[in-house]
C-alpha atoms as an extended CHARMM CRD file, in Angstrom:
* protein
*
       251  EXT
         1         1  MET       CA             -0.0040000000        0.0300000000       -0.0200000000  PROA      1               0.0000000000
         2         2  SER       CA              1.5240000000        3.3850000000       -0.9850000000  PROA      2               0.0000000000
         3         3  LEU       CA              0.9150000000        6.8120000000        0.3020000000  PROA      3               0.0000000000
         4         4  MET       CA             -0.8600000000        7.6640000000       -2.9180000000  PROA      4               0.0000000000
         5         5  SER       CA             -3.4120000000        4.9030000000       -2.3690000000  PROA      5               0.0000000000
         6         6  LEU       CA             -4.3650000000        6.1610000000        1.0300000000  PROA      6               0.0000000000
         7         7  PRO       CA             -7.6090000000        7.8420000000        1.4480000000  PROA      7               0.0000000000
         8         8  PRO       CA             -7.7650000000       11.2510000000        3.1720000000  PROA      8               0.0000000000
         9         9  CYS       CA             -8.5010000000       11.2840000000        6.8870000000  PROA      9               0.0000000000
        10        10  PRO       CA            -12.1740000000       10.3760000000        7.4050000000  PROA      10              0.0000000000
        11        11  VAL       CA            -12.3790000000       12.9890000000       10.1870000000  PROA      11              0.0000000000
        12        12  CYS       CA            -10.5650000000       16.0640000000        8.9300000000  PROA      12              0.0000000000
        13        13  SER       CA             -9.8440000000       15.2520000000        5.2890000000  PROA      13              0.0000000000
        14        14  SER       CA             -6.0910000000       15.7730000000        5.6890000000  PROA      14              0.0000000000
        15        15  ASP       CA             -3.3720000000       13.6180000000        4.2080000000  PROA      15              0.0000000000
        16        16  CYS       CA             -2.5910000000       10.4320000000        6.0020000000  PROA      16              0.0000000000
        17        17  ARG       CA              0.4730000000        8.1550000000        6.0710000000  PROA      17              0.0000000000
        18        18  LEU       CA              0.9510000000        4.5050000000        6.7220000000  PROA      18              0.0000000000
        19        19  HSD       CA              1.7470000000        4.0790000000       10.3030000000  PROA      19              0.0000000000
        20        20  ASP       CA              2.2840000000        0.4140000000       11.3060000000  PROA      20              0.0000000000
        21        21  VAL       CA              1.0840000000       -3.1350000000       10.6310000000  PROA      21              0.0000000000
        22        22  VAL       CA             -0.1440000000       -5.6910000000       13.1350000000  PROA      22              0.0000000000
        23        23  ASP       CA             -1.3260000000       -9.2440000000       12.8490000000  PROA      23              0.0000000000
        24        24  PHE       CA             -5.0800000000       -9.7520000000       12.3680000000  PROA      24              0.0000000000
        25        25  ASN       CA             -5.2920000000      -11.8890000000       15.5820000000  PROA      25              0.0000000000
        26        26  LYS       CA             -4.0310000000       -8.9710000000       17.7290000000  PROA      26              0.0000000000
        27        27  SER       CA             -6.9060000000       -8.6680000000       20.2790000000  PROA      27              0.0000000000
        28        28  CYS       CA             -7.7800000000       -6.6960000000       23.3950000000  PROA      28              0.0000000000
        29        29  GLN       CA             -7.1650000000       -9.6890000000       25.5220000000  PROA      29              0.0000000000
        30        30  SER       CA             -3.3180000000       -9.1910000000       25.0290000000  PROA      30              0.0000000000
        31        31  ALA       CA             -3.8030000000       -6.4940000000       27.6920000000  PROA      31              0.0000000000
        32        32  ASN       CA             -4.3410000000       -9.4140000000       30.1300000000  PROA      32              0.0000000000
        33        33  GLY       CA             -1.5970000000      -11.4270000000       28.7470000000  PROA      33              0.0000000000
        34        34  ARG       CA             -3.7100000000      -13.7330000000       26.6470000000  PROA      34              0.0000000000
        35        35  PHE       CA             -2.4560000000      -13.9740000000       22.9930000000  PROA      35              0.0000000000
        36        36  LEU       CA             -3.9940000000      -15.6760000000       20.0940000000  PROA      36              0.0000000000
        37        37  PRO       CA             -1.7310000000      -17.4620000000       17.7370000000  PROA      37              0.0000000000
        38        38  LEU       CA             -0.5230000000      -15.3500000000       14.9040000000  PROA      38              0.0000000000
        39        39  LEU       CA             -2.4040000000      -15.7520000000       11.6160000000  PROA      39              0.0000000000
        40        40  GLY       CA              0.1460000000      -14.0810000000        9.4370000000  PROA      40              0.0000000000
        41        41  ILE       CA             -2.4930000000      -11.8570000000        8.0250000000  PROA      41              0.0000000000
        42        42  PRO       CA             -1.2400000000       -8.1980000000        7.9850000000  PROA      42              0.0000000000
        43        43  ILE       CA             -3.5020000000       -5.4020000000        9.0000000000  PROA      43              0.0000000000
        44        44  TYR       CA             -2.1580000000       -1.9050000000        8.1770000000  PROA      44              0.0000000000
        45        45  TYR       CA             -3.1110000000        1.2020000000       10.1460000000  PROA      45              0.0000000000
        46        46  ALA       CA             -2.7830000000        4.8090000000        8.6960000000  PROA      46              0.0000000000
        47        47  LEU       CA             -2.4420000000        7.8770000000       10.7670000000  PROA      47              0.0000000000
        48        48  CYS       CA             -3.5170000000       11.4260000000       10.2720000000  PROA      48              0.0000000000
        49        49  GLU       CA             -0.8870000000       13.5510000000       11.8220000000  PROA      49              0.0000000000
        50        50  THR       CA             -3.1560000000       16.5920000000       11.7500000000  PROA      50              0.0000000000
        51        51  CYS       CA             -5.9500000000       15.3570000000       14.0180000000  PROA      51              0.0000000000
        52        52  GLY       CA             -4.4660000000       12.0950000000       15.2950000000  PROA      52              0.0000000000
        53        53  PHE       CA             -7.1960000000        9.8080000000       13.9530000000  PROA      53              0.0000000000
        54        54  CYS       CA             -5.7230000000        6.2810000000       13.1720000000  PROA      54              0.0000000000
        55        55  PHE       CA             -7.5410000000        3.6780000000       11.1650000000  PROA      55              0.0000000000
        56        56  SER       CA             -7.3410000000        0.5430000000        9.1000000000  PROA      56              0.0000000000
        57        57  PRO       CA             -7.9650000000        1.5160000000        5.4280000000  PROA      57              0.0000000000
        58        58  ASP       CA             -8.3470000000       -2.0530000000        4.2040000000  PROA      58              0.0000000000
        59        59  MET       CA            -10.7400000000       -3.2290000000        6.9760000000  PROA      59              0.0000000000
        60        60  CYS       CA            -12.7620000000       -0.0170000000        6.5160000000  PROA      60              0.0000000000
        61        61  GLN       CA            -13.5640000000       -1.4740000000        3.0860000000  PROA      61              0.0000000000
        62        62  TRP       CA            -14.8440000000       -4.6930000000        4.4640000000  PROA      62              0.0000000000
        63        63  SER       CA            -18.5660000000       -5.5380000000        4.0240000000  PROA      63              0.0000000000
        64        64  THR       CA            -21.0430000000       -6.5820000000        6.8640000000  PROA      64              0.0000000000
        65        65  ASP       CA            -20.6670000000      -10.1630000000        5.7080000000  PROA      65              0.0000000000
        66        66  ASP       CA            -16.9230000000       -9.9270000000        5.9450000000  PROA      66              0.0000000000
        67        67  PHE       CA            -17.1290000000       -8.6680000000        9.6360000000  PROA      67              0.0000000000
        68        68  SER       CA            -19.6940000000      -11.3790000000       10.4330000000  PROA      68              0.0000000000
        69        69  ALA       CA            -17.4300000000      -14.1270000000        9.0250000000  PROA      69              0.0000000000
        70        70  HSD       CA            -14.0660000000      -12.9490000000       10.4120000000  PROA      70              0.0000000000
        71        71  VAL       CA            -14.6520000000      -10.6960000000       13.4570000000  PROA      71              0.0000000000
        72        72  TYR       CA            -18.2290000000      -11.0760000000       14.9300000000  PROA      72              0.0000000000
        73        73  ASN       CA            -18.4090000000      -14.8280000000       14.6000000000  PROA      73              0.0000000000
        74        74  ASP       CA            -18.8940000000      -17.5590000000       17.2540000000  PROA      74              0.0000000000
        75        75  ASP       CA            -15.2080000000      -17.0660000000       18.4520000000  PROA      75              0.0000000000
        76        76  TYR       CA            -15.7700000000      -13.3430000000       19.2040000000  PROA      76              0.0000000000
        77        77  LYS       CA            -16.3010000000      -14.1450000000       22.9500000000  PROA      77              0.0000000000
        78        78  LEU       CA            -12.7960000000      -15.2780000000       23.1650000000  PROA      78              0.0000000000
        79        79  VAL       CA            -11.5370000000      -11.7260000000       22.4180000000  PROA      79              0.0000000000
        80        80  ASP       CA            -14.2770000000       -9.9080000000       24.1860000000  PROA      80              0.0000000000
        81        81  PRO       CA            -15.7940000000      -12.1150000000       26.9650000000  PROA      81              0.0000000000
        82        82  ASP       CA            -17.4970000000       -9.0730000000       28.6150000000  PROA      82              0.0000000000
        83        83  TYR       CA            -19.6960000000       -8.0790000000       25.7920000000  PROA      83              0.0000000000
        84        84  GLU       CA            -22.7750000000      -10.3760000000       26.4320000000  PROA      84              0.0000000000
        85        85  VAL       CA            -23.5140000000       -9.7680000000       30.0760000000  PROA      85              0.0000000000
        86        86  ASP       CA            -20.9290000000       -7.7990000000       32.0720000000  PROA      86              0.0000000000
        87        87  ARG       CA            -20.5060000000       -4.7940000000       29.8890000000  PROA      87              0.0000000000
        88        88  PRO       CA            -24.1050000000       -4.1690000000       29.1840000000  PROA      88              0.0000000000
        89        89  THR       CA            -24.9140000000       -4.6690000000       32.9280000000  PROA      89              0.0000000000
        90        90  ALA       CA            -22.1940000000       -2.1750000000       33.8780000000  PROA      90              0.0000000000
        91        91  ASN       CA            -23.4230000000        0.2670000000       31.1260000000  PROA      91              0.0000000000
        92        92  ALA       CA            -26.9490000000        0.1090000000       32.3310000000  PROA      92              0.0000000000
        93        93  ALA       CA            -25.8150000000        0.9550000000       35.9880000000  PROA      93              0.0000000000
        94        94  PHE       CA            -23.7650000000        3.8180000000       34.4980000000  PROA      94              0.0000000000
        95        95  VAL       CA            -26.6800000000        5.3540000000       32.5440000000  PROA      95              0.0000000000
        96        96  SER       CA            -28.9780000000        4.9440000000       35.5470000000  PROA      96              0.0000000000
        97        97  SER       CA            -26.4850000000        6.7940000000       37.7970000000  PROA      97              0.0000000000
        98        98  LEU       CA            -26.0680000000        9.6460000000       35.3170000000  PROA      98              0.0000000000
        99        99  PHE       CA            -29.8360000000       10.0600000000       34.8060000000  PROA      99              0.0000000000
       100       100  PRO       CA            -31.4850000000        8.9230000000       37.9870000000  PROA      100             0.0000000000
       101       101  GLY       CA            -34.6600000000       10.8820000000       37.1990000000  PROA      101             0.0000000000
       102       102  MET       CA            -35.0470000000        9.6020000000       33.6130000000  PROA      102             0.0000000000
       103       103  THR       CA            -38.7250000000        9.0240000000       33.0150000000  PROA      103             0.0000000000
       104       104  PRO       CA            -40.5560000000        7.0190000000       30.4080000000  PROA      104             0.0000000000
       105       105  ASP       CA            -41.1670000000       10.0680000000       28.3750000000  PROA      105             0.0000000000
       106       106  ILE       CA            -37.4720000000       10.4870000000       27.6750000000  PROA      106             0.0000000000
       107       107  ARG       CA            -36.9180000000        8.3290000000       24.6870000000  PROA      107             0.0000000000
       108       108  HSD       CA            -33.4930000000        6.4580000000       24.7550000000  PROA      108             0.0000000000
       109       109  LEU       CA            -31.7520000000        4.4830000000       21.9770000000  PROA      109             0.0000000000
       110       110  ASP       CA            -28.8410000000        2.2800000000       22.6970000000  PROA      110             0.0000000000
       111       111  TYR       CA            -27.0990000000        2.2170000000       19.2630000000  PROA      111             0.0000000000
       112       112  GLY       CA            -24.8410000000       -0.6360000000       18.6690000000  PROA      112             0.0000000000
       113       113  GLY       CA            -26.5610000000       -2.4270000000       21.6110000000  PROA      113             0.0000000000
       114       114  GLY       CA            -25.4760000000       -5.9400000000       20.6040000000  PROA      114             0.0000000000
       115       115  ASN       CA            -27.9510000000       -8.4700000000       22.1810000000  PROA      115             0.0000000000
       116       116  GLY       CA            -30.0780000000       -5.5940000000       23.6680000000  PROA      116             0.0000000000
       117       117  GLN       CA            -29.1640000000       -6.4200000000       27.2080000000  PROA      117             0.0000000000
       118       118  MET       CA            -28.6100000000       -2.8890000000       28.3380000000  PROA      118             0.0000000000
       119       119  ALA       CA            -31.8650000000       -1.6120000000       26.9840000000  PROA      119             0.0000000000
       120       120  SER       CA            -33.7250000000       -4.6130000000       28.5470000000  PROA      120             0.0000000000
       121       121  ILE       CA            -32.2540000000       -3.8260000000       31.8920000000  PROA      121             0.0000000000
       122       122  LEU       CA            -33.3090000000       -0.0670000000       31.7430000000  PROA      122             0.0000000000
       123       123  ARG       CA            -36.6840000000       -0.9140000000       30.4690000000  PROA      123             0.0000000000
       124       124  SER       CA            -37.1800000000       -3.2070000000       33.5440000000  PROA      124             0.0000000000
       125       125  GLN       CA            -36.4260000000       -0.0960000000       35.6200000000  PROA      125             0.0000000000
       126       126  GLY       CA            -39.1310000000        1.9050000000       33.8630000000  PROA      126             0.0000000000
       127       127  GLY       CA            -37.1070000000        3.4420000000       31.0790000000  PROA      127             0.0000000000
       128       128  SER       CA            -38.3020000000        3.8990000000       27.4830000000  PROA      128             0.0000000000
       129       129  CYS       CA            -35.3590000000        2.3410000000       25.9950000000  PROA      129             0.0000000000
       130       130  VAL       CA            -34.7670000000        0.4550000000       22.6970000000  PROA      130             0.0000000000
       131       131  SER       CA            -31.6450000000       -1.1700000000       21.1230000000  PROA      131             0.0000000000
       132       132  TYR       CA            -30.5060000000       -1.1390000000       17.5490000000  PROA      132             0.0000000000
       133       133  ASP       CA            -27.2660000000       -2.8770000000       16.4020000000  PROA      133             0.0000000000
       134       134  PRO       CA            -26.2360000000       -2.7020000000       12.6940000000  PROA      134             0.0000000000
       135       135  PHE       CA            -25.1150000000       -6.3400000000       12.8630000000  PROA      135             0.0000000000
       136       136  ALA       CA            -27.6930000000       -7.9870000000       15.0870000000  PROA      136             0.0000000000
       137       137  ASP       CA            -30.6180000000       -5.9550000000       13.7570000000  PROA      137             0.0000000000
       138       138  GLY       CA            -29.4860000000       -5.1870000000       10.1130000000  PROA      138             0.0000000000
       139       139  ALA       CA            -33.0120000000       -5.9810000000        8.6950000000  PROA      139             0.0000000000
       140       140  ARG       CA            -34.6570000000       -3.2930000000       10.8560000000  PROA      140             0.0000000000
       141       141  ASP       CA            -34.9360000000        0.3660000000        9.7530000000  PROA      141             0.0000000000
       142       142  PRO       CA            -33.4600000000        2.4560000000       12.6100000000  PROA      142             0.0000000000
       143       143  MET       CA            -35.0550000000        5.5380000000       11.2070000000  PROA      143             0.0000000000
       144       144  ALA       CA            -38.4380000000        4.0820000000       12.1200000000  PROA      144             0.0000000000
       145       145  LEU       CA            -37.5140000000        4.0990000000       15.7070000000  PROA      145             0.0000000000
       146       146  GLY       CA            -36.7300000000        7.7680000000       16.4620000000  PROA      146             0.0000000000
       147       147  PRO       CA            -36.2850000000       10.4530000000       17.2480000000  PROA      147             0.0000000000
       148       148  PHE       CA            -34.4800000000        9.9730000000       20.6850000000  PROA      148             0.0000000000
       149       149  ASP       CA            -33.7230000000       12.3290000000       23.4950000000  PROA      149             0.0000000000
       150       150  LEU       CA            -30.6980000000       10.2410000000       24.6080000000  PROA      150             0.0000000000
       151       151  ILE       CA            -28.6180000000        8.0890000000       22.1520000000  PROA      151             0.0000000000
       152       152  THR       CA            -25.9390000000        5.9190000000       23.8150000000  PROA      152             0.0000000000
       153       153  ALA       CA            -23.3070000000        4.3920000000       21.7230000000  PROA      153             0.0000000000
       154       154  PHE       CA            -20.9140000000        2.3420000000       24.0030000000  PROA      154             0.0000000000
       155       155  GLU       CA            -17.8390000000        0.8190000000       22.5070000000  PROA      155             0.0000000000
       156       156  VAL       CA            -19.1140000000        1.6040000000       18.9840000000  PROA      156             0.0000000000
       157       157  PHE       CA            -17.0080000000        4.3070000000       17.3910000000  PROA      157             0.0000000000
       158       158  GLU       CA            -13.8260000000        2.2640000000       17.3910000000  PROA      158             0.0000000000
       159       159  HSD       CA            -15.7640000000       -0.4800000000       15.3070000000  PROA      159             0.0000000000
       160       160  VAL       CA            -17.1490000000        1.7050000000       12.5570000000  PROA      160             0.0000000000
       161       161  THR       CA            -15.8560000000        1.5680000000        8.9290000000  PROA      161             0.0000000000
       162       162  ASP       CA            -17.3140000000        4.9670000000        7.9990000000  PROA      162             0.0000000000
       163       163  VAL       CA            -17.2360000000        7.6360000000       10.5990000000  PROA      163             0.0000000000
       164       164  GLY       CA            -19.2310000000       10.0410000000        8.4810000000  PROA      164             0.0000000000
       165       165  ALA       CA            -21.9900000000        7.4680000000        7.9250000000  PROA      165             0.0000000000
       166       166  LEU       CA            -22.1940000000        6.8050000000       11.6010000000  PROA      166             0.0000000000
       167       167  MET       CA            -22.5340000000       10.4370000000       12.4930000000  PROA      167             0.0000000000
       168       168  SER       CA            -25.1420000000       11.1690000000        9.8620000000  PROA      168             0.0000000000
       169       169  ARG       CA            -27.2710000000        8.2240000000       11.2150000000  PROA      169             0.0000000000
       170       170  LEU       CA            -26.8130000000        9.3250000000       14.8440000000  PROA      170             0.0000000000
       171       171  VAL       CA            -27.7130000000       12.9640000000       13.8490000000  PROA      171             0.0000000000
       172       172  SER       CA            -30.8350000000       11.6940000000       12.0310000000  PROA      172             0.0000000000
       173       173  LEU       CA            -31.9770000000        9.6950000000       14.9890000000  PROA      173             0.0000000000
       174       174  ARG       CA            -31.5050000000       12.4480000000       17.4580000000  PROA      174             0.0000000000
       175       175  ALA       CA            -34.2900000000       14.6410000000       18.7880000000  PROA      175             0.0000000000
       176       176  GLU       CA            -33.9330000000       18.3350000000       18.4290000000  PROA      176             0.0000000000
       177       177  ASP       CA            -32.3270000000       18.7740000000       21.8650000000  PROA      177             0.0000000000
       178       178  GLY       CA            -31.0730000000       15.1600000000       22.0580000000  PROA      178             0.0000000000
       179       179  ILE       CA            -27.5570000000       14.2720000000       23.3620000000  PROA      179             0.0000000000
       180       180  ILE       CA            -25.3000000000       11.6060000000       22.0760000000  PROA      180             0.0000000000
       181       181  LEU       CA            -23.4050000000        9.7900000000       25.0000000000  PROA      181             0.0000000000
       182       182  PHE       CA            -20.7440000000        7.4620000000       23.7770000000  PROA      182             0.0000000000
       183       183  SER       CA            -17.6540000000        5.6020000000       24.9010000000  PROA      183             0.0000000000
       184       184  THR       CA            -14.3140000000        4.9470000000       23.2120000000  PROA      184             0.0000000000
       185       185  LEU       CA            -10.8520000000        5.1920000000       24.5820000000  PROA      185             0.0000000000
       186       186  THR       CA             -8.7050000000        7.8760000000       23.1850000000  PROA      186             0.0000000000
       187       187  SER       CA             -5.2760000000        7.3730000000       21.7880000000  PROA      187             0.0000000000
       188       188  ASP       CA             -3.5200000000       10.3090000000       23.3710000000  PROA      188             0.0000000000
       189       189  GLY       CA             -0.2220000000        9.0820000000       24.9210000000  PROA      189             0.0000000000
       190       190  HSD       CA             -0.5950000000        5.7710000000       23.2160000000  PROA      190             0.0000000000
       191       191  ILE       CA             -0.1920000000        6.3900000000       19.4040000000  PROA      191             0.0000000000
       192       192  HSD       CA              2.8590000000        8.4550000000       18.2420000000  PROA      192             0.0000000000
       193       193  ALA       CA              3.9680000000        9.2440000000       14.7850000000  PROA      193             0.0000000000
       194       194  HSD       CA              6.9790000000        7.2210000000       13.7330000000  PROA      194             0.0000000000
       195       195  GLN       CA              6.6240000000        4.7660000000       16.5500000000  PROA      195             0.0000000000
       196       196  ARG       CA              5.2400000000        1.1570000000       16.6540000000  PROA      196             0.0000000000
       197       197  LEU       CA              1.5170000000        0.6250000000       17.1530000000  PROA      197             0.0000000000
       198       198  ASP       CA              1.6960000000       -1.3260000000       20.4450000000  PROA      198             0.0000000000
       199       199  TRP       CA             -1.4420000000        0.0380000000       22.1040000000  PROA      199             0.0000000000
       200       200  TRP       CA             -3.5620000000       -2.8280000000       23.2520000000  PROA      200             0.0000000000
       201       201  TYR       CA             -6.8040000000       -1.0630000000       22.0620000000  PROA      201             0.0000000000
       202       202  ALA       CA             -5.6110000000       -1.1950000000       18.4520000000  PROA      202             0.0000000000
       203       203  SER       CA             -6.8620000000       -4.7160000000       17.8860000000  PROA      203             0.0000000000
       204       204  PRO       CA             -8.2460000000       -5.7970000000       14.5660000000  PROA      204             0.0000000000
       205       205  ARG       CA             -9.5250000000       -9.1180000000       15.8760000000  PROA      205             0.0000000000
       206       206  ASN       CA            -11.9100000000       -7.2230000000       17.9750000000  PROA      206             0.0000000000
       207       207  GLY       CA            -12.9520000000       -4.9970000000       15.1650000000  PROA      207             0.0000000000
       208       208  HSD       CA            -11.1430000000       -1.9460000000       16.5230000000  PROA      208             0.0000000000
       209       209  ILE       CA            -10.3230000000       -0.2310000000       13.2600000000  PROA      209             0.0000000000
       210       210  SER       CA            -11.0760000000        3.5140000000       14.1340000000  PROA      210             0.0000000000
       211       211  LEU       CA             -8.9720000000        4.9580000000       16.8410000000  PROA      211             0.0000000000
       212       212  PHE       CA             -9.7600000000        8.5030000000       17.9850000000  PROA      212             0.0000000000
       213       213  SER       CA             -7.6200000000       11.1260000000       19.5530000000  PROA      213             0.0000000000
       214       214  LYS       CA             -9.3390000000       13.7760000000       21.7140000000  PROA      214             0.0000000000
       215       215  THR       CA             -8.5070000000       16.2490000000       18.8680000000  PROA      215             0.0000000000
       216       216  SER       CA            -10.1600000000       14.1650000000       16.2550000000  PROA      216             0.0000000000
       217       217  LEU       CA            -13.2750000000       13.8400000000       18.3850000000  PROA      217             0.0000000000
       218       218  SER       CA            -13.3690000000       17.5440000000       18.7690000000  PROA      218             0.0000000000
       219       219  VAL       CA            -13.0340000000       17.9870000000       14.9970000000  PROA      219             0.0000000000
       220       220  LEU       CA            -15.6810000000       15.5300000000       14.4310000000  PROA      220             0.0000000000
       221       221  ALA       CA            -18.0340000000       17.3720000000       16.7730000000  PROA      221             0.0000000000
       222       222  THR       CA            -17.2640000000       20.6870000000       14.9780000000  PROA      222             0.0000000000
       223       223  ARG       CA            -17.9650000000       19.0990000000       11.7050000000  PROA      223             0.0000000000
       224       224  TYR       CA            -21.4940000000       18.2620000000       12.7540000000  PROA      224             0.0000000000
       225       225  SER       CA            -22.0760000000       21.4300000000       14.7820000000  PROA      225             0.0000000000
       226       226  PHE       CA            -21.9520000000       19.8790000000       18.1070000000  PROA      226             0.0000000000
       227       227  ASN       CA            -20.3530000000       20.8120000000       21.3990000000  PROA      227             0.0000000000
       228       228  PHE       CA            -18.0520000000       18.0120000000       22.6990000000  PROA      228             0.0000000000
       229       229  GLY       CA            -17.0740000000       17.1310000000       26.1940000000  PROA      229             0.0000000000
       230       230  THR       CA            -15.5650000000       14.2290000000       28.1040000000  PROA      230             0.0000000000
       231       231  LEU       CA            -17.4080000000       13.0480000000       31.3410000000  PROA      231             0.0000000000
       232       232  ALA       CA            -14.9560000000       10.3460000000       32.4500000000  PROA      232             0.0000000000
       233       233  GLU       CA            -12.1300000000        8.4030000000       30.9640000000  PROA      233             0.0000000000
       234       234  GLY       CA            -13.3200000000        7.0630000000       27.6780000000  PROA      234             0.0000000000
       235       235  VAL       CA            -16.7560000000        8.5360000000       28.0110000000  PROA      235             0.0000000000
       236       236  HSD       CA            -17.8260000000       11.4560000000       25.9620000000  PROA      236             0.0000000000
       237       237  VAL       CA            -20.8860000000       13.5080000000       24.8680000000  PROA      237             0.0000000000
       238       238  PHE       CA            -21.9750000000       15.4130000000       21.7620000000  PROA      238             0.0000000000
       239       239  TRP       CA            -24.7300000000       17.9860000000       22.3130000000  PROA      239             0.0000000000
       240       240  LYS       CA            -26.1740000000       21.2540000000       21.0980000000  PROA      240             0.0000000000
       241       241  LYS       CA            -28.6500000000       22.4700000000       23.7820000000  PROA      241             0.0000000000
       242       242  ALA       CA            -28.7970000000       20.3590000000       26.8630000000  PROA      242             0.0000000000
       243       243  PRO       CA            -32.2540000000       18.9180000000       27.5960000000  PROA      243             0.0000000000
       244       244  PRO       CA            -33.6210000000       19.3010000000       31.1350000000  PROA      244             0.0000000000
       245       245  PHE       CA            -32.8600000000       15.7850000000       32.0780000000  PROA      245             0.0000000000
       246       246  ALA       CA            -29.1990000000       16.1940000000       31.2290000000  PROA      246             0.0000000000
       247       247  ALA       CA            -28.6470000000       19.7860000000       32.3100000000  PROA      247             0.0000000000
       248       248  HSD       CA            -26.5850000000       18.6860000000       35.2880000000  PROA      248             0.0000000000
       249       249  LEU       CA            -23.9590000000       17.3060000000       33.0730000000  PROA      249             0.0000000000
       250       250  PHE       CA            -23.1450000000       20.5560000000       31.5870000000  PROA      250             0.0000000000
       251       251  GLY       CA            -23.7100000000       22.8870000000       34.4810000000  PROA      251             0.0000000000
């Protein structure tokens, strides 16, 4: 792959350069000392040195069927054992703690909600919550579900092949004063130009193909006329005008 074949940065449209290559089987479990055997399949990552966005150009061209076959298959639980129960349970508790007064008239969409566990938990607590996942619910039309006052997207942004398409969809699903609450770790201090890509989060076997810096998230927010803030490590929010149920987050 040459510099001339690289697309411009999907976030800021600047030129990118090849950054590094890792084996396809590099997974997030390597952070726990658990390594899958090497497959010998190279996955290249490109880096925008203007905004810091890092991505895999080749995997960003994959189809839904490609991801279903090679990433989100029966072995996915080996590289992400928390996705079925532990993470959605923890995320439900987090949302409840952020919005303890959220009533059924506040419409909530959990975008990229996997098996729908988080939305199910919040519904059992009286919330008006639905889940949509592009892989699990591909036959459904998400546009028929909205608009929503609160959209959550936990551990979604790093998986997307087209950042602009994701943002356009979230914007179209959002109510006029709705907020987008999402989680993704930022690469600041972990990815450096002209250094090896050894950050554990850069893991193609987990489908982590879009890695954001704080600057790239801020640029993305500006591109879609949002304010941008970080509430906790890896937890961020896009908003324009804060609705009453979320006013305490921005006060």
